[in-house]
N, C-alpha and C positions, 0 to 999 in steps of 0.2 A: 338367580342371576344378579339381581340387584344387590343382594348381600355381599356377594363376591366382589362386585364393583365398589361397594362402600369400603370393604376391607382393603382393596387394592389402592384406592385413593387415600385412605387413612395412613397406611404404612409407607406408601411411596412419598406422601407428604411429609411424614416424620423424617424419612431418610434424606429428602431433597430440599426441605424448607430453607435451610441455611444457605445452600448453594444458590437457590433461586433469589434469595434476598441479596446475596453478594453480587449476583449477576445484574440485578436491577440497579443496585446502588452504584456499581462500577460503570454501568452503561450511562448513567446520568453524568458521571465525571467525564466520560469520554466524549460527551457532546461538546465539551469546551477545551479539554486537554487531551491530546492524543499521544500515541507512542512516539518516542523521539525519532526524527528523521532529518536528513540534510536535504533541503530543497535546492533547486537549481539556483534560485536567487541568493540563498545563503552561501552556496559554494562559490559562485562568481564574485560575491562581495569580498571574499577572503583571498582571491587570486590577484596577483600583480598583473598588470597589462604586459603582454609579451613585447619585449624590446626588438625593434627592427635591426639595430646594429649588432653584428656579431652572431646572429642566429640564422641558421643552425646547421649542423651537419646534415648531409643529404638523407632522405628517407631510405635509400638503398643501403647506405652505411649503417643507419640506425637499426634497420630490420635485421641485417646480418648480425649485429652485435646483440640483438635481443635473444637469439637462440631459438626463436619460434619459427616453425616452418609455415610459410604463407599465412600470417595472421590476417584475420578478417576485420579487425577493429584497430584503427589508427587514430591517435589523438596527440596533440601537442598542448600541454598544460604547463603549470609551474609548481614547483615545490620550494619553499623557503625563498621565493622570489627568483628562482633560476628555472630556465625552460627545461622541460623534461618530456620526452616521448613516452607514451603509454601504448603498448600493443596487447591485443587479446585475441584468442581464438574463437570467441563467441560462446565458450563453455566455461571452463574454470581456470584456464592457463592465462596468466598475465605476466608481462615483463616491462620493466622501465629502463630507459636509456637516457643518460645525461645528454641533452641536446647540444651542449657546447663541446664536450670532450669526445662524445661518441662511445663512451664506456657504459656497459650495462651496470645498473645499480643492483648489487648482489642482495643487499638487505638494508634495513634501516636500523641504526643504532639508537639508543635512548637519547644521546646528545643531538643526533640529527632530527629525531622526532620533536624534541624541545624547540630546536631552531625553526622547524616547519610550523609548529603550533604558534610560536611567537609571531612569525610573519603573518600567518592566517588570522590570528586574533587581534592584531594591531597593538593597542596599548597595554592590556593586562599582562601581568607576569605569569609565565607558564610554570606549573609545578608538575613534575613527572609522577604519575600514579602507578606506573608499572605496565607490564605486558599482560594482556588478557586474551585468552582463547575465545571466551564467550562469557558475557555477564548479563545482568538483567535487562540492559538496554541495547544489546547487540545480538538478539536471537535471529534476526533476519538472515535467511539463506543467501540473500544477495551479497552478503559480506563474506561468504566462505572463501572466495578467491583471495581475499586480503588478510586472512588470519595467519598468525596471531596479530592482534591489534595493540598499538601503543595508546594508552589512555593518559591524557594530559589535562589537568584542571587549569582554568584561567583565573588566577587570583585577582580580585578587584573588578572582574567583569560584571557589567550591569545585569546580565541575565544569569550569572553564575554557571557558565557553560563548562561542560567537559567535552573535549575533542577526542575523537578516536581516529587514529592514523593507520593507514595500511603499512604493514611491514614489508610489503612487496613493492609498492609504487611510491610510498611516502606521502600520498595524498591524504587529506582529511576526508573521511568517508562517512562520518556521522558526528552530529553534535547533540548534546542532551543538556537542556537548560535546567536550572534548579527547580523551576515550576514543573517541568516535565518529569523530573526525577522524584519530586515530592508527591505530587498528585498521581503520578504513574503507578505507585504501589497500590493505590485505591482504585485506579482506573484500568488502563490497558493490561498491566501485569496481572491483576486479579481477574479481570474480565476474560482474558484469554487463557486463564489457568496456567500461567507461566511458572507457577510453583513447581510444575512437573517438567519444566524445560531445563536443560543443562546438567541434569544429574542422572541418577540410576534409571529413572523412568522416562528419560528423554525420548527413547525409541517408541514408547507407548503413548506419548502425548496426544497424537492425533486420535488414536482409538479412545483414549479417556474422554476427550472433548466430545467425540461423536456419540459415544454410548451414554454419557451423562445427558446430552441433549435429547437423545431418544427417550431416555427415562423421563426427562422433563416433559416431553410430548405426551407420554402415557399419563403422567400426572395431570397435565392440563386437560386432556380429553376426558379422563375419568371424572375430574372435578366438574367440568361443564355438564356432563350427563347427570351426575348426582345432584348438582345444583338445580337443574331443570326439573328433575323428578320430584325434588323436595318442595318446589314452588307451587302454590295453589293458584293456577290461572283462573279457575272458577271456584267460587267459594273461599272460605277462610278457615284457619285453625281456630280452636276454642279461644285462643288469646285475641282473636280478631285480626291477626296478621296473616299475610300470605306465606310468610316464612315460619317454619316450625320452631325457630330459635327466637326466644323472646327478647333477649338482651345479651350484652357481653360480646366476647371475642367470636363465638360461633355465629352470632347474627351478622356481625361485621364481615366475617369471612364469607358467609353465604351471599350477602349483598354485593360485596366487592367482586366476588367470583362471577356473579351474574352480569354485573356492569362491565367488568374489564377482563373476564375470563377469555374471551375470543382473542383480544389483543395480546394477552399474556401467552396464549397458546401459539399464535402466529409468530410472536416474537421469539420464543424459544425454538420453534421449528425453523425460522429463518436463520437463527444462529447455527443450527445444524446444517442447513444448506450452504452456509458460508464456507464450510469445510469441504464442499464438493464430495460428500460421502460416497465411497465405493465408485468414484469417478463418474457419477451419473450424468454430469453436465459436460463431459468431454465430447467433442465432436466426433461423430462416427466416420466422417470423411476426412481426407487429408487437410492439414492446416495450410494457410497461405505460405508460400515458399519465398522468404525474404531474400535469399541468395539469388534466386531466379529473377526477382524484381530488380536486383542490382544490375543484372545483365552482364555478369562476369566478376571475377575477383579483382581486387585492387592491385594495380601494377606500379611498382616504384618508378619504372622508367617513364611512364606517361602521367603520373600524378603531379599536381601543381606543387612546386617547391615552397617550403615554408617561408623563406626570405622573400620570395616574390609575392606571396599572398599578403604578408605583413607590410610590404612596401606599397602595394595597391591600396590597402586600407589606410595607411598613413597619408597617402596623397589626398584622401577625402577627409582627413582629420579624425579617423576612427581608430579606436584602440581595442583590440581583442585580447581576452584573457585565455581563450582556448580555441583551438582549431580541431576540426574533425574531418577526415577524408572519407568520402562516400562515393558510391556510384548509383545512378538512377537510370535504368534503361540503357546501360553501357556508357553513359556520359559521366566523365570525371568531375566531381564537385568538391568544394570545401565549405563546410558550415563553420562560420566564425561567430563567436558570441563573447560579450563582455558586459560590464555594468551599463554601458550605453545602449545595448540592443543586440540584435541578431542580424547577420548578413550571410549572403550566399555568393560564392565566387565560382566562375567556370573559366575555361581557357581564355575567354575574351575579357575577363576581369569581373568587377563587382556587378552583380545583377540588380537592376532596379525594379524589375517586374517579376510576376509569377512565372514558374516554369511552363512551357507550352503544354496546352491540354493534350495535344497529340502525343507528346513524349510520355506524359504521365499515364495516359490510357494504354499505350502500347506496353509500358513497363508493368502496369497493374494487371494486364491480361496474363502476364507470366506468373503472377502469384498463384493462380489456379488454372493451369493450362488446359485442363479438361473441361472447363466451364466457360461460360460467356458472361460478359458484363451486360446485364439486362436493364440497368438503370444507373445513370450518373447524374448527380445533383450537387450543385455548389451551395452548401449551407452557410447562411450568415447568422444563424441562431442555433443554440444547442438543441439536441433532441433527447429522447429518453435514454439513449445509450451512450451518447458522447456529450459530456457536460463537465463543468468545473466544480470542484468542492474546495472548501477552505483547507489551508495547508496542513492543519493538524489532523484532518480526517483520513480514513483509509483511502489511498489513491489520490489524496489532495496534493501530493508533491508532483504529480504528472502535469506536463504542459498541455493545455487544451486551447490552442489558438483558433481564431476564426478569421476569414472564412475557411472552409474545409470541404474537400470533395468526399461525398458519400457514394460509394459504389456497391451495387447489389449484384451478386453472382447467382447463377442458376445451378450451382453444384448441389450435391445431395445434402450438404450441410447448410445450404442457403446462407452462405457467408456474406457479411457486410463489412466493407473496409473503408476506413477514413484516412484520406491523404492530405497532407499539408501542401497547398499549391505553391507556397513560397520556397519551401526547402525540399519538397519531395519526400519527406519522412512519412512512414506508415505510423500513424498516431494511435490507431486502435483498430481492432477487428473482433468480430464475434460471429458465432454460428447460431443456428436456431435453438440448439440445446443450451448454449450459453446465455442467450436472451431470456429463455425461461428461467434459468438460474438467477439472472439479474433481478427479475420480478420476485422470485421466491426468497432471495436473500436481501439485496440492497433496498428494494422498495419496502418490503414488509419489516425490515429491521430499522430503517431510518427514514422512510418516506422521502426519498431524495430526488423526486422529480424536480426538474428546474423550476416549473411553475409553482411548486410548493415551497422550495427553498427561497424563492423570491418574495414570499409573504412574511418573512421574519419581521417582528418577533412572534407572529401567530404560530409559525412552525415550532418555535421554542416552547410556547405555551402548550401546544399539543403534545410534543415529545415529553416534556416534563410532567404534564398531567397524567398521561397513561403510564409513565414510569413510576410516578408516585402511587398510582392505583396498584400497580404490580408490587411495589414495595410494601404497601399496606396489606395486600393479600398474603405476601410472604411472611410479614411480621405476625399477622394473626395466625397463620399456619404454624409458625414456630412456637407461639405461646400455647396453642391448642395441643400441639405435639408434646410439649414439655409437660403439660398437665396430664396428658394421657400416660406418659412414661413414669411420672413421679410415684403413683401408687404401685406400679410394678417394681420399682426399685425398693420401696419400703417393704413390699411383700417378700422380696428375695432376702432383704436384710433380716426380717423377722424369721 
């Protein structure tokens, strides 16, 4: 039994040592440089304030021009400094309508993309890089509705940004700085095995990552067992050491494996769990129904007109760069945001206070109509499931305002929902299985509890320390494997 385990660890180590080394190395890079994304703050900074005068054609006219039947997402934003309605069906259909002329935007030309990029970027001169379906920095499925994308480089930009613009709406949907593109090859692109994305193996990418992670788990488990069996807890070897390896790479591999093997194993397994393999973390019960929470579909006849909303904001000296029409519990609302902040308007005008608790609780009950809200608590601090991360991290682009309502339901999935009392937005939800996944992935992979993240730079020392231990373990395995294979190669040559 032991011999077979030794052989399993030896040859799986030879096969996976380089993969493990690159995973640890790229993981260290990702602690500080993430995959490119466009945050809300970056997007709003590039949008012109919506002008009150001359804006805009009615929502009813714009929706008819869009060609979409009963779209569920309505926004008023700007492209190249001009107001533009953006409509979506909540899935993959998008349509853009010029808010001044009321004409649907059929597609974006290269010249129009350059003009939009020039306005978004400010001073730097735009250089058109061509139309791309998908490249190294645009693998996100959230961009599918916008493809193909126009890529424009900003010459002279302090951050060396590339802008990606939607061919459907004309909006900038992603930016990638020179730092992100340079370090990204050694970071996220390598860590997530994006070498297999966008080509002939694209359809197999998920399975490749899952099964390499499974193999890494087998390697780590066998290594821990072998390391423990070879360690003399009582007595010593003839050399006087508790390890049978007197010096060199084998000794270092043994000691590093004992010291950091558990962390290395949990790290590779948590990477496996990040993929939600075989959908094991999907809730068995129905998910919260956001349409039911809205209390009905948006109606052009009752929705607040854009010119009225902009006029009410202007009376307070406020400038919005984007408007979004929503419903909460059947109440028509407009969420406005700009460089100066966020605001909520209803039929009476600009709201100064949070939405009534009674309205929010009644709307929230519709999220899971077969369940009851068994606990409602207004959080003023983050908890283990709702918290903020730096923008470059996974999920770091999501807004996480406080205070927030935390609602617990008694459904089979034991769902917990977080509501923004100021805007009524459903900010986050999770089921019991998803909470287990949170601990098995996010915590074990990055130790991201708010209390730990608040201890920086101690958190950095910990993350870099165990990453370096894993890197050393992988390097020693690579050297040992190479030495094992060299005689075999010479033998075959002879």
